[in-house]
PQR file with spaces between the fields and no chain letter, atoms N, CA, C, O and H, PARSE charges and radii, in Angstrom:
ATOM       1  N    MET     1       0.890   -1.264    0.062 -0.4000 1.5000
ATOM       2  CA   MET     1       0.068   -0.067    0.140 -0.0000 2.0000
ATOM       3  C    MET     1       0.851    1.298    0.037  0.5500 1.7000
ATOM       4  O    MET     1       1.789    1.391    0.829 -0.5500 1.4000
ATOM       5  N    GLU     2       0.641    2.343   -0.773 -0.4000 1.5000
ATOM       6  CA   GLU     2       1.388    3.720   -0.905 -0.0000 2.0000
ATOM       7  C    GLU     2       0.994    4.316    0.109  0.5500 1.7000
ATOM       8  O    GLU     2      -0.158    4.287    0.543 -0.5500 1.4000
ATOM       9  H    GLU     2      -0.121    2.268   -1.417  0.4000 1.0000
ATOM      10  N    PRO     3       2.045    4.990    0.633 -0.5600 1.5000
ATOM      11  CA   PRO     3       1.856    6.085    1.816  0.2800 2.0000
ATOM      12  C    PRO     3       1.061    7.098    1.284  0.5500 1.7000
ATOM      13  O    PRO     3       1.132    7.316    0.075 -0.5500 1.4000
ATOM      14  N    ASN     4       0.259    7.803    2.043 -0.4000 1.5000
ATOM      15  CA   ASN     4      -0.417    9.267    1.766 -0.0000 2.0000
ATOM      16  C    ASN     4       0.627   10.322    1.744  0.5500 1.7000
ATOM      17  O    ASN     4       1.296   10.662    2.720 -0.5500 1.4000
ATOM      18  H    ASN     4       0.201    7.626    3.026  0.4000 1.0000
ATOM      19  N    LEU     5       0.697   10.752    0.684 -0.4000 1.5000
ATOM      20  CA   LEU     5       1.930   11.801    0.593 -0.0000 2.0000
ATOM      21  C    LEU     5       1.347   13.080    1.467  0.5500 1.7000
ATOM      22  O    LEU     5       2.105   13.984    1.817 -0.5500 1.4000
ATOM      23  H    LEU     5       0.154   10.475   -0.109  0.4000 1.0000
ATOM      24  N    ASN     6       0.272   13.081    1.712 -0.4000 1.5000
ATOM      25  CA   ASN     6      -0.441   14.428    2.458 -0.0000 2.0000
ATOM      26  C    ASN     6       0.081   14.267    4.035  0.5500 1.7000
ATOM      27  O    ASN     6       0.047   15.208    4.828 -0.5500 1.4000
ATOM      28  H    ASN     6      -0.344   12.347    1.427  0.4000 1.0000
ATOM      29  N    THR     7       0.542   13.007    4.352 -0.4000 1.5000
ATOM      30  CA   THR     7       1.022   12.778    5.773 -0.0000 2.0000
ATOM      31  C    THR     7       2.447   13.178    6.043  0.5500 1.7000
ATOM      32  O    THR     7       2.949   13.329    7.157 -0.5500 1.4000
ATOM      33  H    THR     7       0.570   12.243    3.708  0.4000 1.0000
ATOM      34  N    ILE     8       3.035   13.329    4.869 -0.4000 1.5000
ATOM      35  CA   ILE     8       4.547   13.386    5.058 -0.0000 2.0000
ATOM      36  C    ILE     8       4.954   14.817    4.985  0.5500 1.7000
ATOM      37  O    ILE     8       4.839   15.379    3.896 -0.5500 1.4000
ATOM      38  H    ILE     8       2.627   13.207    3.965  0.4000 1.0000
ATOM      39  N    HIS     9       5.448   15.522    6.079 -0.4000 1.5000
ATOM      40  CA   HIS     9       6.038   16.821    6.140 -0.0000 2.0000
ATOM      41  C    HIS     9       7.426   17.074    5.921  0.5500 1.7000
ATOM      42  O    HIS     9       8.270   16.420    6.534 -0.5500 1.4000
ATOM      43  H    HIS     9       5.541   15.065    6.964  0.4000 1.0000
ATOM      44  N    ILE    10       7.720   17.904    5.160 -0.4000 1.5000
ATOM      45  CA   ILE    10       9.378   18.032    5.120 -0.0000 2.0000
ATOM      46  C    ILE    10       9.794   19.472    5.408  0.5500 1.7000
ATOM      47  O    ILE    10       9.025   20.346    5.010 -0.5500 1.4000
ATOM      48  H    ILE    10       7.034   18.436    4.662  0.4000 1.0000
ATOM      49  N    PHE    11      10.753   19.787    5.958 -0.4000 1.5000
ATOM      50  CA   PHE    11      11.317   20.798    6.639 -0.0000 2.0000
ATOM      51  C    PHE    11      12.806   20.902    6.273  0.5500 1.7000
ATOM      52  O    PHE    11      13.520   19.961    5.928 -0.5500 1.4000
ATOM      53  H    PHE    11      11.378   19.076    6.281  0.4000 1.0000
ATOM      54  N    LYS    12      13.190   22.284    6.410 -0.4000 1.5000
ATOM      55  CA   LYS    12      14.532   22.761    6.386 -0.0000 2.0000
ATOM      56  C    LYS    12      14.766   23.266    7.964  0.5500 1.7000
ATOM      57  O    LYS    12      14.018   24.037    8.566 -0.5500 1.4000
ATOM      58  H    LYS    12      12.610   23.048    6.690  0.4000 1.0000
ATOM      59  N    THR    13      15.948   22.666    8.476 -0.4000 1.5000
ATOM      60  CA   THR    13      16.233   23.015    9.989 -0.0000 2.0000
ATOM      61  C    THR    13      17.650   23.445   10.014  0.5500 1.7000
ATOM      62  O    THR    13      18.372   23.482    9.017 -0.5500 1.4000
ATOM      63  H    THR    13      16.556   22.040    7.987  0.4000 1.0000
ATOM      64  N    ASN    14      17.990   23.758   11.180 -0.4000 1.5000
ATOM      65  CA   ASN    14      19.430   24.180   11.687 -0.0000 2.0000
ATOM      66  C    ASN    14      19.822   22.837   12.443  0.5500 1.7000
ATOM      67  O    ASN    14      20.891   22.885   13.051 -0.5500 1.4000
ATOM      68  H    ASN    14      17.404   23.728   11.990  0.4000 1.0000
ATOM      69  N    ILE    15      19.201   21.799   12.485 -0.4000 1.5000
ATOM      70  CA   ILE    15      19.475   20.624   13.675 -0.0000 2.0000
ATOM      71  C    ILE    15      20.613   20.085   13.080  0.5500 1.7000
ATOM      72  O    ILE    15      20.499   19.636   11.940 -0.5500 1.4000
ATOM      73  H    ILE    15      18.332   21.760   11.990  0.4000 1.0000
ATOM      74  N    LYS    16      21.883   20.041   13.748 -0.4000 1.5000
ATOM      75  CA   LYS    16      23.033   19.723   13.327 -0.0000 2.0000
ATOM      76  C    LYS    16      23.221   18.183   13.621  0.5500 1.7000
ATOM      77  O    LYS    16      23.707   17.415   12.790 -0.5500 1.4000
ATOM      78  H    LYS    16      21.976   20.405   14.675  0.4000 1.0000
ATOM      79  N    LYS    17      22.817   17.821   14.803 -0.4000 1.5000
ATOM      80  CA   LYS    17      22.973   16.375   15.243 -0.0000 2.0000
ATOM      81  C    LYS    17      21.817   16.124   16.419  0.5500 1.7000
ATOM      82  O    LYS    17      21.287   17.019   17.078 -0.5500 1.4000
ATOM      83  H    LYS    17      22.422   18.445   15.477  0.4000 1.0000
ATOM      84  N    THR    18      21.559   14.741   16.522 -0.4000 1.5000
ATOM      85  CA   THR    18      20.750   14.319   17.621 -0.0000 2.0000
ATOM      86  C    THR    18      21.155   13.239   18.115  0.5500 1.7000
ATOM      87  O    THR    18      21.670   12.405   17.371 -0.5500 1.4000
ATOM      88  H    THR    18      21.989   14.014   15.987  0.4000 1.0000
ATOM      89  N    GLU    19      21.024   13.011   19.429 -0.4000 1.5000
ATOM      90  CA   GLU    19      21.542   11.760   20.072 -0.0000 2.0000
ATOM      91  C    GLU    19      20.364   11.212   20.888  0.5500 1.7000
ATOM      92  O    GLU    19      19.629   11.871   21.624 -0.5500 1.4000
ATOM      93  H    GLU    19      20.606   13.689   20.034  0.4000 1.0000
ATOM      94  N    PRO    20      20.304    9.860   20.628 -0.5600 1.5000
ATOM      95  CA   PRO    20      19.367    9.018   21.452  0.2800 2.0000
ATOM      96  C    PRO    20      19.129    9.746   22.870  0.5500 1.7000
ATOM      97  O    PRO    20      20.069   10.121   23.569 -0.5500 1.4000
ATOM      98  N    GLY    21      17.868    9.896   23.199 -0.4000 1.5000
ATOM      99  CA   GLY    21      17.789   10.080   24.754 -0.0000 2.0000
ATOM     100  C    GLY    21      17.683   11.906   24.807  0.5500 1.7000
ATOM     101  O    GLY    21      17.198   12.504   25.768 -0.5500 1.4000
ATOM     102  H    GLY    21      17.103    9.591   22.631  0.4000 1.0000
ATOM     103  N    CYS    22      18.175   12.503   23.725 -0.4000 1.5000
ATOM     104  CA   CYS    22      18.128   13.878   24.010 -0.0000 2.0000
ATOM     105  C    CYS    22      16.648   14.539   23.825  0.5500 1.7000
ATOM     106  O    CYS    22      15.738   13.827   23.400 -0.5500 1.4000
ATOM     107  H    CYS    22      18.569   12.017   22.945  0.4000 1.0000
ATOM     108  N    VAL    23      16.421   15.884   24.142 -0.4000 1.5000
ATOM     109  CA   VAL    23      15.466   16.188   24.421 -0.0000 2.0000
ATOM     110  C    VAL    23      14.408   16.372   22.879  0.5500 1.7000
ATOM     111  O    VAL    23      13.183   16.253   22.838 -0.5500 1.4000
ATOM     112  H    VAL    23      17.160   16.462   24.487  0.4000 1.0000
ATOM     113  N    MET    24      15.177   16.632   21.926 -0.4000 1.5000
ATOM     114  CA   MET    24      14.540   16.532   20.475 -0.0000 2.0000
ATOM     115  C    MET    24      14.114   14.859   20.379  0.5500 1.7000
ATOM     116  O    MET    24      12.921   14.608   20.206 -0.5500 1.4000
ATOM     117  H    MET    24      16.171   16.729   21.959  0.4000 1.0000
ATOM     118  N    HIS    25      14.905   13.940   20.470 -0.4000 1.5000
ATOM     119  CA   HIS    25      14.334   12.658   20.308 -0.0000 2.0000
ATOM     120  C    HIS    25      13.143   12.289   21.265  0.5500 1.7000
ATOM     121  O    HIS    25      12.126   11.716   20.876 -0.5500 1.4000
ATOM     122  H    HIS    25      15.874   14.144   20.610  0.4000 1.0000
ATOM     123  N    GLU    26      13.391   12.698   22.617 -0.4000 1.5000
ATOM     124  CA   GLU    26      12.393   12.278   23.630 -0.0000 2.0000
ATOM     125  C    GLU    26      10.928   13.158   23.023  0.5500 1.7000
ATOM     126  O    GLU    26       9.849   12.571   22.940 -0.5500 1.4000
ATOM     127  H    GLU    26      14.218   13.164   22.933  0.4000 1.0000
ATOM     128  N    THR    27      11.067   14.386   22.693 -0.4000 1.5000
ATOM     129  CA   THR    27       9.827   15.023   22.224 -0.0000 2.0000
ATOM     130  C    THR    27       9.101   14.400   20.979  0.5500 1.7000
ATOM     131  O    THR    27       7.882   14.241   20.921 -0.5500 1.4000
ATOM     132  H    THR    27      11.943   14.863   22.760  0.4000 1.0000
ATOM     133  N    LEU    28      10.017   14.058   19.959 -0.4000 1.5000
ATOM     134  CA   LEU    28       9.383   13.828   18.797 -0.0000 2.0000
ATOM     135  C    LEU    28       8.865   12.288   19.085  0.5500 1.7000
ATOM     136  O    LEU    28       7.679   12.004   18.918 -0.5500 1.4000
ATOM     137  H    LEU    28      11.007   14.188   20.006  0.4000 1.0000
ATOM     138  N    ASP    29       9.773   11.372   19.502 -0.4000 1.5000
ATOM     139  CA   ASP    29       9.462   10.013   19.916 -0.0000 2.0000
ATOM     140  C    ASP    29       8.170    9.867   20.705  0.5500 1.7000
ATOM     141  O    ASP    29       7.399    8.964   20.377 -0.5500 1.4000
ATOM     142  H    ASP    29      10.737   11.603   19.638  0.4000 1.0000
ATOM     143  N    SER    30       7.870   10.663   21.699 -0.4000 1.5000
ATOM     144  CA   SER    30       6.659   10.526   22.603 -0.0000 2.0000
ATOM     145  C    SER    30       5.537   11.363   21.996  0.5500 1.7000
ATOM     146  O    SER    30       4.396   11.170   22.417 -0.5500 1.4000
ATOM     147  H    SER    30       8.495   11.396   21.965  0.4000 1.0000
ATOM     148  N    HIS    31       5.719   12.131   21.195 -0.4000 1.5000
ATOM     149  CA   HIS    31       4.279   12.685   20.391 -0.0000 2.0000
ATOM     150  C    HIS    31       3.465   11.894   19.999  0.5500 1.7000
ATOM     151  O    HIS    31       3.815   11.235   19.021 -0.5500 1.4000
ATOM     152  H    HIS    31       6.645   12.288   20.853  0.4000 1.0000
ATOM     153  N    ASN    32       2.209   11.654   20.520 -0.4000 1.5000
ATOM     154  CA   ASN    32       1.209   10.756   19.840 -0.0000 2.0000
ATOM     155  C    ASN    32       0.964   10.810   18.436  0.5500 1.7000
ATOM     156  O    ASN    32       0.859    9.825   17.705 -0.5500 1.4000
ATOM     157  H    ASN    32       1.924   12.189   21.315  0.4000 1.0000
ATOM     158  N    ALA    33       0.873   12.072   18.074 -0.4000 1.5000
ATOM     159  CA   ALA    33       0.528   12.479   16.493 -0.0000 2.0000
ATOM     160  C    ALA    33       1.427   11.981   15.511  0.5500 1.7000
ATOM     161  O    ALA    33       1.035   11.705   14.377 -0.5500 1.4000
ATOM     162  H    ALA    33       0.958   12.872   18.668  0.4000 1.0000
ATOM     163  N    ILE    34       2.826   11.824   15.941 -0.4000 1.5000
ATOM     164  CA   ILE    34       3.894   11.729   14.901 -0.0000 2.0000
ATOM     165  C    ILE    34       4.047    9.972   14.970  0.5500 1.7000
ATOM     166  O    ILE    34       4.237    9.252   15.950 -0.5500 1.4000
ATOM     167  H    ILE    34       3.145   12.048   16.862  0.4000 1.0000
ATOM     168  N    GLN    35       3.887    9.638   13.579 -0.4000 1.5000
ATOM     169  CA   GLN    35       4.176    8.308   13.568 -0.0000 2.0000
ATOM     170  C    GLN    35       5.656    7.848   13.310  0.5500 1.7000
ATOM     171  O    GLN    35       6.106    6.800   13.774 -0.5500 1.4000
ATOM     172  H    GLN    35       3.733   10.223   12.783  0.4000 1.0000
ATOM     173  N    GLN    36       6.372    8.718   12.530 -0.4000 1.5000
ATOM     174  CA   GLN    36       7.656    8.494   12.091 -0.0000 2.0000
ATOM     175  C    GLN    36       8.342    9.833   11.870  0.5500 1.7000
ATOM     176  O    GLN    36       7.681   10.769   11.419 -0.5500 1.4000
ATOM     177  H    GLN    36       6.006    9.569   12.152  0.4000 1.0000
ATOM     178  N    TRP    37       9.673    9.984   12.171 -0.4000 1.5000
ATOM     179  CA   TRP    37      10.386   11.238   11.985 -0.0000 2.0000
ATOM     180  C    TRP    37      11.950   10.829   11.640  0.5500 1.7000
ATOM     181  O    TRP    37      12.458    9.797   12.078 -0.5500 1.4000
ATOM     182  H    TRP    37      10.210    9.224   12.538  0.4000 1.0000
ATOM     183  N    SER    38      12.566   11.666   10.893 -0.4000 1.5000
ATOM     184  CA   SER    38      13.853   11.620   10.829 -0.0000 2.0000
ATOM     185  C    SER    38      14.656   12.822   10.246  0.5500 1.7000
ATOM     186  O    SER    38      14.047   13.646    9.564 -0.5500 1.4000
ATOM     187  H    SER    38      12.153   12.505   10.538  0.4000 1.0000
ATOM     188  N    ILE    39      15.903   12.956   10.464 -0.4000 1.5000
ATOM     189  CA   ILE    39      16.516   14.085   10.121 -0.0000 2.0000
ATOM     190  C    ILE    39      17.818   13.727    9.018  0.5500 1.7000
ATOM     191  O    ILE    39      18.676   12.919    9.376 -0.5500 1.4000
ATOM     192  H    ILE    39      16.398   12.287   11.018  0.4000 1.0000
ATOM     193  N    ASP    40      17.886   14.281    7.878 -0.4000 1.5000
ATOM     194  CA   ASP    40      19.064   13.957    7.006 -0.0000 2.0000
ATOM     195  C    ASP    40      19.966   14.957    7.427  0.5500 1.7000
ATOM     196  O    ASP    40      19.846   16.130    7.072 -0.5500 1.4000
ATOM     197  H    ASP    40      17.190   14.937    7.588  0.4000 1.0000
ATOM     198  N    HIS    41      21.041   14.468    8.313 -0.4000 1.5000
ATOM     199  CA   HIS    41      22.256   15.327    8.641 -0.0000 2.0000
ATOM     200  C    HIS    41      23.213   15.574    7.566  0.5500 1.7000
ATOM     201  O    HIS    41      23.973   16.538    7.658 -0.5500 1.4000
ATOM     202  H    HIS    41      21.138   13.515    8.601  0.4000 1.0000
ATOM     203  N    GLU    42      23.253   14.701    6.436 -0.4000 1.5000
ATOM     204  CA   GLU    42      24.148   14.826    5.337 -0.0000 2.0000
ATOM     205  C    GLU    42      23.836   15.855    4.541  0.5500 1.7000
ATOM     206  O    GLU    42      24.720   16.354    3.844 -0.5500 1.4000
ATOM     207  H    GLU    42      22.635   13.918    6.362  0.4000 1.0000
ATOM     208  N    ASP    43      22.532   16.341    4.514 -0.4000 1.5000
ATOM     209  CA   ASP    43      21.927   17.236    3.619 -0.0000 2.0000
ATOM     210  C    ASP    43      22.229   18.819    4.161  0.5500 1.7000
ATOM     211  O    ASP    43      22.029   19.015    5.359 -0.5500 1.4000
ATOM     212  H    ASP    43      21.815   15.935    5.081  0.4000 1.0000
ATOM     213  N    VAL    44      22.632   19.789    3.452 -0.4000 1.5000
ATOM     214  CA   VAL    44      22.961   21.059    3.785 -0.0000 2.0000
ATOM     215  C    VAL    44      21.850   21.477    4.378  0.5500 1.7000
ATOM     216  O    VAL    44      22.112   22.316    5.240 -0.5500 1.4000
ATOM     217  H    VAL    44      22.795   19.630    2.478  0.4000 1.0000
ATOM     218  N    ASP    45      20.766   21.253    4.280 -0.4000 1.5000
ATOM     219  CA   ASP    45      19.349   21.790    4.976 -0.0000 2.0000
ATOM     220  C    ASP    45      19.006   21.056    5.997  0.5500 1.7000
ATOM     221  O    ASP    45      17.952   21.312    6.580 -0.5500 1.4000
ATOM     222  H    ASP    45      20.553   20.572    3.579  0.4000 1.0000
ATOM     223  N    CYS    46      19.807   20.026    6.403 -0.4000 1.5000
ATOM     224  CA   CYS    46      19.436   19.247    7.630 -0.0000 2.0000
ATOM     225  C    CYS    46      17.750   18.854    7.655  0.5500 1.7000
ATOM     226  O    CYS    46      17.007   19.113    8.602 -0.5500 1.4000
ATOM     227  H    CYS    46      20.663   19.818    5.929  0.4000 1.0000
ATOM     228  N    VAL    47      17.412   18.291    6.611 -0.4000 1.5000
ATOM     229  CA   VAL    47      16.009   18.090    6.215 -0.0000 2.0000
ATOM     230  C    VAL    47      15.479   17.231    7.334  0.5500 1.7000
ATOM     231  O    VAL    47      15.991   16.157    7.649 -0.5500 1.4000
ATOM     232  H    VAL    47      18.015   18.081    5.841  0.4000 1.0000
ATOM     233  N    LEU    48      14.303   17.824    7.984 -0.4000 1.5000
ATOM     234  CA   LEU    48      13.430   16.894    8.835 -0.0000 2.0000
ATOM     235  C    LEU    48      12.182   16.447    8.109  0.5500 1.7000
ATOM     236  O    LEU    48      11.340   17.158    7.562 -0.5500 1.4000
ATOM     237  H    LEU    48      13.887   18.697    7.727  0.4000 1.0000
ATOM     238  N    ARG    49      12.231   15.020    8.218 -0.4000 1.5000
ATOM     239  CA   ARG    49      10.664   14.280    7.628 -0.0000 2.0000
ATOM     240  C    ARG    49      10.070   13.915    8.473  0.5500 1.7000
ATOM     241  O    ARG    49      10.610   13.155    9.277 -0.5500 1.4000
ATOM     242  H    ARG    49      12.916   14.442    8.663  0.4000 1.0000
ATOM     243  N    VAL    50       8.614   14.334    8.651 -0.4000 1.5000
ATOM     244  CA   VAL    50       7.888   13.949    9.713 -0.0000 2.0000
ATOM     245  C    VAL    50       6.611   13.404    8.974  0.5500 1.7000
ATOM     246  O    VAL    50       6.056   13.915    8.001 -0.5500 1.4000
ATOM     247  H    VAL    50       8.176   14.952    7.998  0.4000 1.0000
ATOM     248  N    VAL    51       6.255   12.225    9.664 -0.4000 1.5000
ATOM     249  CA   VAL    51       4.953   11.692    9.181 -0.0000 2.0000
ATOM     250  C    VAL    51       3.955   11.767   10.160  0.5500 1.7000
ATOM     251  O    VAL    51       4.129   11.158   11.215 -0.5500 1.4000
ATOM     252  H    VAL    51       6.706   11.809   10.454  0.4000 1.0000
ATOM     253  N    SER    52       2.793   12.512    9.949 -0.4000 1.5000
ATOM     254  CA   SER    52       1.641   12.553   10.822 -0.0000 2.0000
ATOM     255  C    SER    52       0.462   12.826    9.932  0.5500 1.7000
ATOM     256  O    SER    52       0.458   13.599    8.975 -0.5500 1.4000
ATOM     257  H    SER    52       2.652   13.007    9.092  0.4000 1.0000
ATOM     258  N    GLU    53      -0.686   11.986   10.432 -0.4000 1.5000
ATOM     259  CA   GLU    53      -2.095   12.220    9.793 -0.0000 2.0000
ATOM     260  C    GLU    53      -2.742   13.354   10.241  0.5500 1.7000
ATOM     261  O    GLU    53      -3.522   13.881    9.447 -0.5500 1.4000
ATOM     262  H    GLU    53      -0.682   11.357   11.210  0.4000 1.0000
ATOM     263  N    THR    54      -2.581   13.905   11.457 -0.4000 1.5000
ATOM     264  CA   THR    54      -3.192   15.077   12.173 -0.0000 2.0000
ATOM     265  C    THR    54      -2.561   16.374   12.280  0.5500 1.7000
ATOM     266  O    THR    54      -3.159   17.449   12.224 -0.5500 1.4000
ATOM     267  H    THR    54      -1.948   13.477   12.102  0.4000 1.0000
ATOM     268  N    LEU    55      -1.089   16.181   12.467 -0.4000 1.5000
ATOM     269  CA   LEU    55      -0.293   17.523   12.626 -0.0000 2.0000
ATOM     270  C    LEU    55      -0.189   18.301   11.344  0.5500 1.7000
ATOM     271  O    LEU    55       0.083   17.750   10.277 -0.5500 1.4000
ATOM     272  H    LEU    55      -0.603   15.309   12.512  0.4000 1.0000
ATOM     273  N    GLN    56      -0.424   19.666   11.471 -0.4000 1.5000
ATOM     274  CA   GLN    56      -0.118   20.628   10.526 -0.0000 2.0000
ATOM     275  C    GLN    56       1.313   21.065   10.486  0.5500 1.7000
ATOM     276  O    GLN    56       2.037   20.962   11.476 -0.5500 1.4000
ATOM     277  H    GLN    56      -0.645   20.114   12.337  0.4000 1.0000
ATOM     278  N    PRO    57       1.716   21.549    9.356 -0.5600 1.5000
ATOM     279  CA   PRO    57       2.972   21.996    9.321  0.2800 2.0000
ATOM     280  C    PRO    57       3.353   23.238   10.417  0.5500 1.7000
ATOM     281  O    PRO    57       4.499   23.333   10.856 -0.5500 1.4000
ATOM     282  N    LYS    58       2.528   23.959   10.721 -0.4000 1.5000
ATOM     283  CA   LYS    58       2.793   25.105   11.501 -0.0000 2.0000
ATOM     284  C    LYS    58       2.938   24.472   13.155  0.5500 1.7000
ATOM     285  O    LYS    58       3.770   24.899   13.956 -0.5500 1.4000
ATOM     286  H    LYS    58       1.597   23.882   10.364  0.4000 1.0000
ATOM     287  N    ALA    59       2.005   23.444   13.433 -0.4000 1.5000
ATOM     288  CA   ALA    59       2.363   22.873   14.710 -0.0000 2.0000
ATOM     289  C    ALA    59       3.581   22.127   14.767  0.5500 1.7000
ATOM     290  O    ALA    59       4.045   22.036   15.904 -0.5500 1.4000
ATOM     291  H    ALA    59       1.329   23.098   12.782  0.4000 1.0000
ATOM     292  N    ILE    60       4.177   21.612   13.925 -0.4000 1.5000
ATOM     293  CA   ILE    60       5.374   20.841   13.650 -0.0000 2.0000
ATOM     294  C    ILE    60       6.509   21.953   13.940  0.5500 1.7000
ATOM     295  O    ILE    60       7.408   21.752   14.757 -0.5500 1.4000
ATOM     296  H    ILE    60       3.801   21.687   13.002  0.4000 1.0000
ATOM     297  N    ILE    61       6.393   23.060   13.246 -0.4000 1.5000
ATOM     298  CA   ILE    61       7.308   24.148   13.109 -0.0000 2.0000
ATOM     299  C    ILE    61       7.400   24.828   14.802  0.5500 1.7000
ATOM     300  O    ILE    61       8.453   25.145   15.356 -0.5500 1.4000
ATOM     301  H    ILE    61       5.662   23.224   12.583  0.4000 1.0000
ATOM     302  N    LYS    62       6.326   24.913   15.266 -0.4000 1.5000
ATOM     303  CA   LYS    62       6.161   25.514   16.576 -0.0000 2.0000
ATOM     304  C    LYS    62       6.977   24.402   17.607  0.5500 1.7000
ATOM     305  O    LYS    62       7.734   24.805   18.489 -0.5500 1.4000
ATOM     306  H    LYS    62       5.471   24.656   14.815  0.4000 1.0000
ATOM     307  N    ILE    63       6.727   23.040   17.379 -0.4000 1.5000
ATOM     308  CA   ILE    63       7.369   21.961   18.329 -0.0000 2.0000
ATOM     309  C    ILE    63       8.925   22.448   18.168  0.5500 1.7000
ATOM     310  O    ILE    63       9.459   22.889   19.186 -0.5500 1.4000
ATOM     311  H    ILE    63       6.112   22.712   16.661  0.4000 1.0000
ATOM     312  N    ILE    64       9.628   22.402   17.055 -0.4000 1.5000
ATOM     313  CA   ILE    64      11.009   22.574   16.825 -0.0000 2.0000
ATOM     314  C    ILE    64      11.384   23.810   17.286  0.5500 1.7000
ATOM     315  O    ILE    64      12.316   23.812   18.090 -0.5500 1.4000
ATOM     316  H    ILE    64       9.195   22.044   16.228  0.4000 1.0000
ATOM     317  N    ASN    65      10.887   24.879   16.977 -0.4000 1.5000
ATOM     318  CA   ASN    65      11.257   26.187   17.624 -0.0000 2.0000
ATOM     319  C    ASN    65      11.252   26.210   18.954  0.5500 1.7000
ATOM     320  O    ASN    65      12.149   26.802   19.555 -0.5500 1.4000
ATOM     321  H    ASN    65      10.129   24.878   16.324  0.4000 1.0000
ATOM     322  N    ASP    66      10.226   25.560   19.622 -0.4000 1.5000
ATOM     323  CA   ASP    66      10.079   25.468   20.856 -0.0000 2.0000
ATOM     324  C    ASP    66      11.185   24.732   21.638  0.5500 1.7000
ATOM     325  O    ASP    66      11.338   24.934   22.843 -0.5500 1.4000
ATOM     326  H    ASP    66       9.497   25.079   19.134  0.4000 1.0000
ATOM     327  N    LEU    67      11.959   23.870   20.936 -0.4000 1.5000
ATOM     328  CA   LEU    67      13.074   23.250   21.239 -0.0000 2.0000
ATOM     329  C    LEU    67      14.516   23.959   21.062  0.5500 1.7000
ATOM     330  O    LEU    67      15.596   23.503   21.439 -0.5500 1.4000
ATOM     331  H    LEU    67      11.835   23.705   19.958  0.4000 1.0000
ATOM     332  N    GLY    68      14.295   25.095   20.448 -0.4000 1.5000
ATOM     333  CA   GLY    68      15.457   25.844   20.106 -0.0000 2.0000
ATOM     334  C    GLY    68      16.092   26.242   18.772  0.5500 1.7000
ATOM     335  O    GLY    68      16.985   27.056   18.536 -0.5500 1.4000
ATOM     336  H    GLY    68      13.418   25.466   20.142  0.4000 1.0000
ATOM     337  N    HIS    69      15.300   25.348   17.868 -0.4000 1.5000
ATOM     338  CA   HIS    69      15.910   25.317   16.433 -0.0000 2.0000
ATOM     339  C    HIS    69      14.876   26.057   15.473  0.5500 1.7000
ATOM     340  O    HIS    69      13.690   26.315   15.673 -0.5500 1.4000
ATOM     341  H    HIS    69      14.575   24.686   18.060  0.4000 1.0000
ATOM     342  N    GLU    70      15.624   26.303   14.450 -0.4000 1.5000
ATOM     343  CA   GLU    70      15.034   26.962   13.255 -0.0000 2.0000
ATOM     344  C    GLU    70      14.192   25.865   12.469  0.5500 1.7000
ATOM     345  O    GLU    70      14.630   24.722   12.338 -0.5500 1.4000
ATOM     346  H    GLU    70      16.588   26.093   14.287  0.4000 1.0000
ATOM     347  N    CYS    71      13.084   26.222   12.002 -0.4000 1.5000
ATOM     348  CA   CYS    71      12.378   25.130   10.993 -0.0000 2.0000
ATOM     349  C    CYS    71      11.459   25.816   10.191  0.5500 1.7000
ATOM     350  O    CYS    71      10.605   26.559   10.677 -0.5500 1.4000
ATOM     351  H    CYS    71      12.728   27.151   12.108  0.4000 1.0000
ATOM     352  N    GLN    72      11.601   25.581    8.822 -0.4000 1.5000
ATOM     353  CA   GLN    72      10.818   25.922    7.824 -0.0000 2.0000
ATOM     354  C    GLN    72      10.269   24.947    6.831  0.5500 1.7000
ATOM     355  O    GLN    72      10.980   24.009    6.470 -0.5500 1.4000
ATOM     356  H    GLN    72      12.294   24.978    8.428  0.4000 1.0000
ATOM     357  N    GLU    73       9.085   25.096    6.371 -0.4000 1.5000
ATOM     358  CA   GLU    73       8.539   24.206    5.548 -0.0000 2.0000
ATOM     359  C    GLU    73       9.080   24.049    4.143  0.5500 1.7000
ATOM     360  O    GLU    73       9.084   25.087    3.481 -0.5500 1.4000
ATOM     361  H    GLU    73       8.508   25.858    6.664  0.4000 1.0000
ATOM     362  N    LEU    74       9.583   22.842    3.499 -0.4000 1.5000
ATOM     363  CA   LEU    74       9.853   23.091    2.169 -0.0000 2.0000
ATOM     364  C    LEU    74       8.971   22.388    1.381  0.5500 1.7000
ATOM     365  O    LEU    74       8.469   21.346    1.801 -0.5500 1.4000
ATOM     366  H    LEU    74       9.579   21.998    4.037  0.4000 1.0000
ATOM     367  N    ASN    75       8.638   22.974   -0.068 -0.4000 1.5000
ATOM     368  CA   ASN    75       7.487   22.649   -0.763 -0.0000 2.0000
ATOM     369  C    ASN    75       8.088   21.873   -1.647  0.5500 1.7000
ATOM     370  O    ASN    75       7.431   21.319   -2.529 -0.5500 1.4000
ATOM     371  H    ASN    75       9.046   23.820   -0.410  0.4000 1.0000
């Protein structure tokens, strides 16, 4: 079954690295509306990919900003 592309949100961030157990991991892992997330640290834009059927991009951006990072939606 193909994933619903409307549930995949892509963002440019300034998140250079994350460690298991850090606040970023804990926040995103424990959020009940986030099915999956990843950060491409090899990409110059440190691309954050979030899979969520209910969260809107603005809500995801707020979560990342509240953690002290910059985040903007990529189209």
